[in-house]
C-alpha positions as CSV (number, residue, x, y, z in Angstrom):
1,M,-5.0,-85.9,58.9
2,E,-3.8,-87.4,62.8
3,K,-3.2,-83.8,64.1
4,F,-6.9,-82.9,63.0
5,Y,-8.2,-85.7,64.8
6,H,-6.6,-84.9,68.0
7,F,-7.6,-81.1,67.5
8,L,-11.0,-82.3,67.1
9,T,-10.7,-84.5,70.5
10,L,-9.5,-81.5,72.5
11,A,-11.8,-78.8,71.6
12,G,-14.7,-81.9,71.9
13,I,-13.6,-81.8,75.7
14,V,-13.7,-78.5,75.8
15,V,-16.8,-77.6,74.8
16,Y,-17.8,-80.8,77.2
17,W,-15.9,-79.4,80.2
18,L,-17.2,-76.0,79.3
19,L,-21.1,-77.3,79.1
20,V,-20.7,-79.0,82.3
21,A,-19.2,-76.1,83.9
22,G,-22.1,-74.3,82.8
23,V,-24.9,-76.4,83.6
24,T,-23.3,-77.1,87.5
25,L,-23.0,-73.1,87.8
26,R,-26.6,-73.2,86.8
27,V,-27.7,-75.9,89.2
28,V,-25.9,-74.8,91.8
29,L,-27.5,-70.9,91.3
30,K,-30.7,-71.8,91.2
31,R,-32.6,-71.3,94.2
32,R,-34.4,-75.2,95.4
33,A,-34.1,-78.0,97.6
34,V,-30.5,-78.5,98.4
35,S,-30.8,-82.8,98.4
36,I,-32.8,-81.8,94.3
37,S,-29.5,-79.7,93.1
38,L,-26.8,-82.9,94.8
39,A,-29.1,-84.9,92.7
40,W,-29.1,-83.4,89.6
41,L,-25.1,-83.0,90.4
42,M,-24.3,-86.4,90.9
43,I,-26.9,-87.5,87.9
44,I,-24.7,-84.6,85.8
45,Y,-21.3,-86.0,86.7
46,I,-22.2,-89.8,86.9
47,L,-23.9,-90.3,83.4
48,P,-21.7,-87.8,80.7
49,I,-23.9,-86.0,78.4
50,V,-26.5,-88.2,79.4
51,G,-26.7,-86.0,82.5
52,V,-26.4,-83.1,80.6
53,I,-29.2,-83.8,78.3
54,C,-32.1,-85.3,81.1
55,Y,-31.1,-81.4,82.7
56,F,-31.8,-79.3,79.5
57,L,-35.1,-81.2,79.6
58,F,-36.1,-82.0,83.0
59,G,-33.9,-79.9,85.4
60,E,-35.8,-76.4,85.4
61,M,-39.8,-75.4,85.6
62,N,-40.5,-74.6,81.7
63,L,-44.6,-74.1,80.4
64,G,-43.0,-72.4,77.0
65,K,-42.6,-69.2,76.3
66,K,-46.6,-68.5,75.3
67,R,-48.2,-70.4,77.9
68,A,-45.7,-69.0,80.6
69,E,-47.2,-65.3,79.2
70,R,-50.2,-66.5,79.5
71,A,-50.0,-67.8,82.7
72,K,-48.7,-64.5,84.3
73,E,-51.2,-62.7,82.6
74,M,-54.0,-64.7,84.0
75,F,-53.0,-64.7,87.4
76,E,-54.3,-60.7,88.4
77,P,-57.9,-61.3,86.4
78,F,-58.1,-64.9,88.0
79,G,-56.7,-63.4,91.4
80,H,-59.7,-60.8,91.6
81,W,-62.4,-63.4,90.9
82,F,-61.3,-65.4,93.3
83,N,-60.9,-62.6,95.8
84,Q,-64.3,-61.8,95.4
85,L,-65.6,-65.0,97.1
86,N,-64.3,-63.2,100.5
87,D,-67.3,-61.5,100.0
88,C,-69.9,-64.0,100.1
89,N,-72.0,-66.0,103.2
90,A,-69.9,-69.3,102.4
91,H,-66.4,-67.5,103.7
92,S,-66.9,-68.1,107.1
93,P,-63.6,-67.9,109.1
94,E,-65.3,-67.6,112.3
95,T,-67.6,-70.9,112.8
96,M,-64.0,-73.0,110.7
97,G,-62.1,-76.1,112.6
98,R,-58.7,-75.5,113.7
99,H,-57.2,-77.7,110.9
100,I,-59.1,-75.9,107.5
101,Y,-58.9,-72.5,109.4
102,K,-54.8,-72.2,108.9
103,I,-55.5,-73.5,105.1
104,D,-58.0,-70.9,104.3
105,Q,-55.1,-68.1,105.8
106,L,-52.3,-70.0,103.7
107,C,-54.4,-70.1,100.7
108,N,-56.5,-66.6,101.0
109,H,-53.0,-65.0,101.3
110,R,-50.8,-66.6,98.4
111,L,-54.1,-66.9,96.4
112,S,-56.5,-64.5,97.7
113,L,-58.6,-68.1,97.0
114,P,-60.9,-69.1,100.0
115,A,-62.0,-71.8,101.8
116,L,-66.3,-71.9,101.3
117,S,-69.0,-73.5,102.9
118,G,-72.3,-74.9,102.2
119,N,-71.3,-77.8,100.2
120,T,-71.9,-81.5,99.7
121,L,-69.9,-84.4,99.4
122,S,-70.4,-88.0,98.4
123,L,-67.0,-90.3,98.3
124,Q,-67.2,-92.8,95.4
125,S,-64.7,-95.9,96.2
126,S,-66.0,-98.4,93.3
127,P,-65.3,-97.6,89.5
128,Q,-69.0,-99.3,88.4
129,D,-70.2,-96.9,90.8
130,I,-67.9,-93.8,90.2
131,L,-68.7,-94.1,86.3
132,H,-72.0,-94.7,86.5
133,S,-72.5,-91.7,88.3
134,V,-70.4,-89.1,86.2
135,I,-72.6,-90.9,82.8
136,N,-76.0,-90.0,84.7
137,D,-74.6,-86.6,85.5
138,I,-73.9,-86.2,82.1
139,E,-76.9,-87.1,81.2
140,N,-79.2,-84.8,83.4
141,A,-76.5,-82.3,81.7
142,Q,-78.3,-79.2,80.3
143,T,-75.9,-76.4,79.5
144,S,-72.0,-77.5,79.9
145,I,-69.7,-80.3,81.0
146,Q,-66.8,-79.4,81.6
147,M,-63.2,-82.1,82.1
148,V,-59.6,-82.3,82.3
149,F,-57.9,-85.0,83.1
150,Y,-54.3,-86.8,82.6
151,I,-55.2,-90.1,81.2
152,W,-58.3,-91.1,78.8
153,H,-58.5,-94.5,77.8
154,P,-60.8,-96.1,75.8
155,G,-62.7,-99.9,76.7
156,G,-65.8,-100.5,79.1
157,L,-67.5,-98.0,80.6
158,A,-65.3,-95.3,79.9
159,D,-66.8,-95.9,76.3
160,S,-70.1,-95.3,77.6
161,V,-68.7,-91.8,79.2
162,A,-67.8,-90.8,75.5
163,T,-71.3,-92.3,74.0
164,A,-73.1,-90.1,77.1
165,L,-71.1,-87.0,75.8
166,I,-71.2,-87.1,72.7
167,Q,-75.4,-87.2,72.5
168,A,-75.2,-84.3,75.1
169,A,-73.2,-82.5,72.3
170,K,-76.1,-83.5,69.8
171,R,-78.7,-82.1,72.6
172,G,-76.8,-78.3,72.9
173,V,-74.9,-78.9,75.7
174,K,-71.2,-77.1,75.7
175,V,-68.3,-79.9,76.4
176,R,-65.2,-78.7,76.5
177,L,-62.3,-81.7,77.3
178,L,-58.9,-81.2,78.2
179,L,-56.8,-84.0,78.2
180,D,-53.0,-85.0,79.2
181,S,-51.4,-85.3,75.2
182,A,-48.2,-87.4,77.5
183,G,-51.1,-89.3,79.5
184,S,-53.6,-90.0,76.7
185,P,-52.3,-90.7,73.5
186,R,-54.5,-94.1,72.9
187,F,-57.3,-91.5,72.9
188,F,-56.2,-89.6,71.0
189,R,-55.1,-92.1,68.1
190,S,-58.4,-94.0,68.6
191,P,-61.7,-92.9,66.8
192,W,-63.5,-91.6,69.5
193,Y,-61.5,-88.6,69.2
194,T,-62.9,-87.7,65.5
195,M,-66.3,-89.0,66.9
196,M,-66.8,-86.0,69.1
197,R,-65.1,-83.8,67.5
198,D,-67.4,-84.5,64.8
199,A,-70.2,-84.2,67.3
200,G,-69.0,-80.5,68.2
201,I,-66.9,-81.5,71.3
202,E,-64.2,-79.3,71.8
203,V,-61.5,-81.9,72.6
204,L,-57.7,-80.2,73.4
205,Q,-53.9,-81.6,74.3
206,A,-52.6,-80.7,76.5
207,L,-48.7,-79.7,76.8
208,E,-48.5,-81.0,73.5
209,V,-46.0,-83.7,73.4
210,S,-43.8,-83.3,69.7
211,P,-40.3,-83.7,69.2
212,W,-39.7,-79.9,67.8
213,R,-40.3,-78.6,71.3
214,I,-38.3,-81.1,73.9
215,F,-35.7,-78.1,74.4
216,L,-38.0,-75.4,74.9
217,R,-40.5,-77.0,77.3
218,R,-40.0,-79.2,80.2
219,L,-41.8,-82.2,78.5
220,D,-42.3,-84.5,82.3
221,L,-44.5,-80.8,83.2
222,R,-48.1,-82.6,83.1
223,Q,-51.5,-81.8,83.1
224,H,-52.3,-84.2,86.4
225,R,-56.0,-82.8,86.9
226,K,-58.7,-84.9,87.1
227,I,-62.1,-82.6,87.2
228,I,-65.4,-82.6,86.0
229,V,-67.8,-80.1,86.4
230,I,-71.7,-80.3,84.4
231,D,-74.0,-77.6,84.5
232,E,-71.5,-75.4,87.4
233,L,-73.5,-77.3,89.8
234,V,-71.9,-80.7,90.2
235,A,-68.1,-81.9,90.2
236,Y,-65.5,-84.3,90.4
237,T,-62.3,-84.2,91.3
238,G,-59.8,-87.2,93.1
239,S,-57.6,-90.0,91.7
240,M,-59.1,-92.2,88.7
241,N,-58.3,-91.3,85.6
242,M,-61.4,-91.5,82.7
243,V,-60.6,-95.4,82.6
244,D,-62.5,-98.2,83.7
245,P,-60.0,-100.5,85.3
246,A,-61.4,-103.8,83.9
247,Y,-59.3,-102.7,80.8
248,F,-56.9,-100.4,81.6
249,K,-52.8,-102.1,82.0
250,Q,-54.2,-105.3,82.8
251,N,-50.7,-106.6,81.5
252,S,-48.9,-104.3,83.6
253,G,-48.4,-107.1,86.7
254,V,-50.2,-104.8,89.7
255,G,-53.9,-105.7,89.5
256,Q,-56.7,-103.6,88.9
257,W,-56.2,-99.7,89.7
258,V,-57.9,-98.5,93.1
259,D,-59.3,-95.0,92.5
260,I,-61.4,-92.4,94.6
261,M,-63.5,-89.9,93.2
262,V,-65.5,-87.4,95.0
263,R,-68.7,-85.7,94.0
264,V,-69.0,-82.4,95.4
265,T,-72.5,-79.9,94.6
266,G,-72.4,-76.1,96.3
267,P,-70.3,-73.1,96.2
268,S,-66.7,-75.1,95.6
269,V,-67.9,-76.4,92.5
270,N,-67.8,-73.0,90.9
271,V,-64.0,-72.8,91.7
272,M,-63.4,-76.2,90.3
273,S,-64.9,-74.5,87.0
274,A,-62.6,-71.4,87.2
275,I,-59.4,-73.7,87.6
276,H,-60.5,-76.0,84.8
277,G,-61.0,-72.4,83.2
278,W,-57.3,-71.7,84.3
279,D,-56.0,-75.2,82.4
280,W,-58.7,-74.0,79.4
281,E,-56.5,-70.4,79.0
282,V,-53.4,-71.4,79.5
283,E,-53.4,-74.1,76.9
284,T,-56.1,-71.6,74.1
285,G,-55.5,-67.9,75.5
286,R,-59.6,-68.1,75.5
287,R,-60.9,-66.9,78.6
288,M,-63.9,-68.7,80.4
289,L,-64.2,-67.7,84.0
290,P,-67.6,-69.0,85.4
291,S,-70.2,-66.7,87.3
292,L,-69.7,-66.4,91.1
293,P,-71.6,-68.8,93.4
294,E,-75.0,-67.7,94.6
295,C,-73.1,-68.9,98.1
296,S,-76.7,-68.6,100.1
297,V,-75.6,-70.6,103.1
298,E,-77.8,-70.2,106.5
299,P,-76.1,-69.9,109.8
300,E,-77.9,-72.5,111.0
301,E,-76.7,-75.1,108.8
302,V,-73.3,-77.3,108.9
303,Q,-70.5,-75.3,107.6
304,N,-68.5,-78.2,106.2
305,P,-66.1,-75.8,104.0
306,I,-63.4,-76.9,101.6
307,Q,-61.1,-75.4,100.3
308,V,-59.6,-76.2,96.8
309,V,-55.6,-76.1,96.5
310,P,-54.6,-76.0,92.8
311,S,-50.9,-76.1,91.7
312,G,-48.5,-75.7,88.7
313,P,-46.9,-72.8,86.7
314,G,-48.3,-70.0,87.1
315,M,-49.6,-70.5,90.7
316,P,-47.8,-69.5,93.5
317,E,-45.1,-72.3,94.2
318,Y,-45.4,-75.0,96.2
319,L,-49.0,-74.7,97.7
320,I,-50.0,-78.3,98.0
321,H,-46.6,-79.1,99.7
322,Q,-47.5,-76.3,101.8
323,V,-50.9,-77.2,102.8
324,L,-49.7,-81.0,103.0
325,T,-47.0,-80.1,105.5
326,L,-49.4,-77.6,107.4
327,A,-52.3,-80.2,108.4
328,I,-49.4,-82.8,108.7
329,N,-48.0,-80.6,111.3
330,Q,-51.4,-79.5,113.0
331,A,-52.5,-83.3,113.9
332,N,-52.3,-83.9,117.3
333,E,-54.0,-88.4,117.3
334,S,-53.1,-89.7,113.9
335,V,-52.1,-89.2,110.3
336,R,-52.6,-91.5,108.0
337,I,-51.7,-91.6,104.0
338,T,-52.1,-93.0,101.0
339,T,-50.6,-92.6,97.8
340,P,-49.4,-94.8,94.8
341,Y,-45.9,-92.9,94.8
342,F,-43.6,-92.1,97.1
343,V,-40.5,-90.3,96.6
344,P,-41.2,-87.5,98.8
345,S,-39.3,-84.1,99.3
346,A,-36.6,-84.1,102.2
347,D,-38.8,-81.4,104.2
348,L,-41.9,-83.6,103.8
349,V,-39.8,-87.0,105.1
350,E,-38.6,-85.0,107.9
351,T,-42.3,-83.2,108.8
352,L,-43.3,-87.3,108.8
353,K,-40.5,-88.3,110.8
354,M,-41.1,-85.7,113.3
355,T,-44.8,-85.9,113.8
356,A,-44.3,-89.7,114.9
357,Q,-41.4,-88.7,117.3
358,R,-43.9,-86.3,118.7
359,G,-46.5,-88.9,119.5
360,I,-48.3,-89.0,116.8
361,E,-49.4,-92.4,115.3
362,V,-48.0,-92.0,111.2
363,E,-49.4,-94.6,108.9
364,L,-48.4,-94.9,105.0
365,I,-50.3,-97.0,102.9
366,I,-48.5,-97.7,99.4
367,P,-48.3,-100.7,96.7
368,H,-46.4,-103.3,97.0
369,K,-45.6,-103.4,92.8
370,N,-45.7,-100.3,91.2
371,D,-46.2,-99.9,87.5
372,S,-42.7,-97.8,87.9
373,M,-40.0,-100.0,89.1
374,M,-37.9,-96.8,89.5
375,V,-40.5,-95.3,92.0
376,Q,-40.8,-98.7,93.3
377,W,-36.9,-99.2,94.4
378,A,-36.9,-95.3,95.4
379,S,-39.6,-95.4,97.6
380,R,-38.2,-98.4,99.7
381,A,-34.7,-95.8,100.2
382,F,-37.2,-94.2,102.5
383,Y,-38.3,-97.4,104.4
384,T,-35.7,-97.2,107.1
385,E,-35.6,-93.9,108.0
386,L,-39.0,-93.5,108.7
387,M,-39.8,-96.7,110.5
388,Q,-37.2,-95.8,113.2
389,A,-38.7,-92.7,113.5
390,G,-42.0,-94.8,114.3
391,V,-43.5,-94.3,111.0
392,K,-45.9,-97.4,110.3
393,I,-45.6,-98.3,106.7
394,Y,-48.0,-100.7,105.0
395,E,-47.6,-102.4,101.8
396,F,-51.1,-102.9,100.0
397,Y,-51.8,-106.4,97.9
398,G,-54.9,-105.4,96.5
399,G,-53.9,-104.1,93.1
400,L,-52.5,-100.6,92.3
401,L,-53.3,-98.5,94.7
402,H,-54.0,-95.2,93.0
403,T,-56.0,-93.1,95.7
404,K,-54.3,-89.9,96.9
405,S,-55.5,-89.3,100.8
406,V,-54.8,-87.6,103.7
407,V,-56.9,-88.0,106.9
408,I,-55.6,-85.8,110.1
409,D,-57.1,-86.7,113.6
410,R,-60.4,-88.7,112.0
411,Q,-61.6,-85.0,111.7
412,F,-59.9,-83.6,108.5
413,C,-59.4,-84.7,105.1
414,L,-57.1,-83.9,102.0
415,V,-57.8,-85.7,99.0
416,G,-57.4,-85.0,95.2
417,T,-54.7,-85.9,92.2
418,V,-51.6,-85.1,94.1
419,N,-49.0,-87.8,94.7
420,M,-46.1,-87.6,97.2
421,D,-43.4,-87.4,94.7
422,M,-41.8,-84.6,93.6
423,R,-43.4,-83.9,90.1
424,S,-47.2,-83.4,92.0
425,L,-45.7,-81.7,94.6
426,W,-43.3,-78.9,92.6
427,L,-44.1,-79.5,89.3
428,N,-47.4,-80.8,87.9
429,F,-51.3,-79.2,87.4
430,E,-52.6,-81.0,90.8
431,L,-55.4,-80.2,92.2
432,T,-56.5,-81.3,96.0
433,L,-59.6,-80.7,98.3
434,A,-59.1,-79.9,101.9
435,I,-62.1,-80.8,103.8
436,D,-63.5,-79.7,107.0
437,D,-66.1,-82.2,107.3
438,E,-66.1,-84.7,110.1
439,T,-68.5,-87.3,108.4
440,F,-67.2,-87.8,105.1
441,T,-63.3,-87.8,107.0
442,Q,-64.1,-91.0,109.0
443,E,-65.7,-92.5,105.4
444,M,-62.6,-91.6,104.1
445,Y,-60.7,-93.0,107.3
446,E,-62.8,-96.0,106.8
447,L,-62.2,-96.8,103.4
448,Q,-58.4,-96.5,104.2
449,Q,-58.6,-98.6,106.7
450,S,-60.0,-101.4,104.8
451,Y,-56.9,-100.6,102.6
452,I,-54.7,-101.5,105.9
453,E,-57.1,-105.1,105.9
454,Q,-55.6,-105.6,102.5
455,S,-52.1,-104.9,103.0
456,Y,-49.2,-106.3,105.5
457,R,-47.1,-104.2,107.6
458,V,-43.3,-103.9,107.1
459,D,-41.4,-105.4,110.1
460,F,-38.3,-103.2,110.9
461,T,-36.3,-106.4,111.9
462,E,-37.5,-108.1,108.7
463,W,-36.8,-105.2,106.8
464,Q,-33.1,-104.9,108.0
465,K,-32.1,-108.2,106.7
466,R,-33.1,-107.4,103.1
467,S,-30.3,-108.2,100.0
468,F,-27.6,-105.8,99.7
469,Y,-29.0,-106.2,96.2
470,S,-32.1,-104.4,97.2
471,R,-30.3,-102.0,99.3
472,F,-27.8,-101.2,96.2
473,L,-30.8,-100.7,93.6
474,E,-33.0,-98.2,96.4
475,R,-30.0,-96.0,96.3
476,V,-29.3,-96.5,93.3
477,F,-33.1,-95.4,92.1
478,Y,-32.8,-92.8,94.7
479,L,-30.3,-90.6,93.1
480,F,-33.0,-90.2,90.1
481,N,-35.5,-88.5,93.0
482,P,-34.9,-85.2,89.8
483,L,-36.7,-86.9,87.4
484,L,-39.3,-89.3,89.3
């Protein structure tokens, strides 16, 4: 019996060694940033067995076989729809400002998706104003309402939105609602889910979480977009989930979430509708491409083009990351960034450092307290090198600053759903608007300034005095960069 147990022990060691060796080869041979590969190797070797399991669960882009096949088949017909937008007069590269011109070129070459003019934009920063505006547009809907959200959390004005959707469905409006399974579990356990379905609303769980599928699809790949499209005339996107902050995560100790949404009319609404159609087809296999926009933009009108930039499995890799890098590299005066989760890639860190080192004012505004302890400590691991390069870092004390925005030279901005972390920039289904509208951008800049007024700038001298314990936690959680 003793020999048998000895044999089992040796066999277990051999199997484990072969498993680790195989995963190591997989990590090394996979084409990705060296920093990510090194981080994964450290996790695998520092956390025996657990590290290998984590790699199987989170280590590679795995949408699931059926969804991956759909996404591959969808790319050509959606690309054809996008490409037709180049023929309408809302796409006029000759009138574009320097900031968006190259972004239009990038997105057009990689996704056949051009920037379109003739839009109107409204920046909304109060949760009550946002939710009342959405409710009003729903109540005026005539034909269709399409929504996709990462989180729908019942309570407060979010329930009023749900009621408005039910009433719209009862009067014949076609309502389609796509919610991330991991982000919205409370909604799917609430009576609202049943009431909506009883009213005729199509409600789907995106990327459904199931213990039977943990090794078949990457679990932390999430549907993180926030899109509302009403009658293909009005659209919303931004950082705010379908929540009333006064009823959301009140016990987390970070304060109320601070968000924005952008209300859009014009040709870009149809593009956002097409992105919703992409997400719907990935889940269901049913194609719902919208009609092409009218694109009736007169030459004498103010152009203010918008580039809609989607990302996610099936779409060109790292597109939003490329747009962000391109935008920052074009800065001549200033770059101001707000993000709740700051765990950037090595390339993005170098871009920020180089921008500051060439004399551009670079400001980073992030929450003082975060709802993710791991992210909070990992973010601080970047402070020293960024401040040494000249980047100004502000910690916001007015709640959990959840706004995702970048303002370049006070003339051009990016707003949307994308955090400055690896998951958002390299993995999730996300959406960003690149906006060449100086009036709107100035509004965004002034809102960012109000965030700075509720923040404290991190002093480099004082930062250097932090404890060994803090430094240790920063480095430990930095190692988990690929999981954040």
